[in-house]
Structures are given as C-alpha cells and as structure tokens.
C-alpha positions, 0 to 999 in steps of 0.5 A: 759425797756430793760435795766431793763430786762437786769439788772434783767436777769444778776442778775438771771444768776449770781446765776446760774451755767450753764454747758450747760446742767443744771442750778444749783442755787449757793446758797453760792453766793446768798446774800439776803442782797446785793440783797435787797440793789441793788434793792432799789434806794431810799437813805433814805430807804437804810439809814434806813435799814443800821440804823436798821442793825447796831442797831440790831448788837449793841443791840446784843452786849449790851445784850452779855456785860450785861450777861458777867457783870452778870456772873462776878458779880456772880463769885465775890459773 
C-alpha cells in the first residue's frame, strides 16, 4: 500500500511546480494519455487502447485522402 501511495504522490508532485510558497499546476507537462497508460497494468487493455488510437488516426488519414481525391477529380472536370 505504501508503494502505491508513493507512486501516486510522485505522479501528482511531478505535475506541480513548487517554489516553496505556492503550488502551480504545470499543464504543459501533463499528458493524460501517458498517465492513462501508466495507470493501466493489464496488457490486453493497453493493446486495445493502442489499436483504437491507431485506428482513429488511420480513419482520419483515409478521410483526408478521400477528400483529396474528390478535389482532384473536381479539378479534372
């Protein structure tokens, strides 16, 4: 339990900038995706997340290319 508490405290402290007087959240260093992967320990769940992300990226690329092809066909006419 102490190890888990120490890990969580370390993650929380890593996103805060402390100058001894105030704590400021460093949002530029907070990557929710990395945090999500760090918290998940089941390799099947991690693999499924990665598959979903890559599928989303590929679908966006397909959509962009489809639009590009349509524009080229319009220019040809």
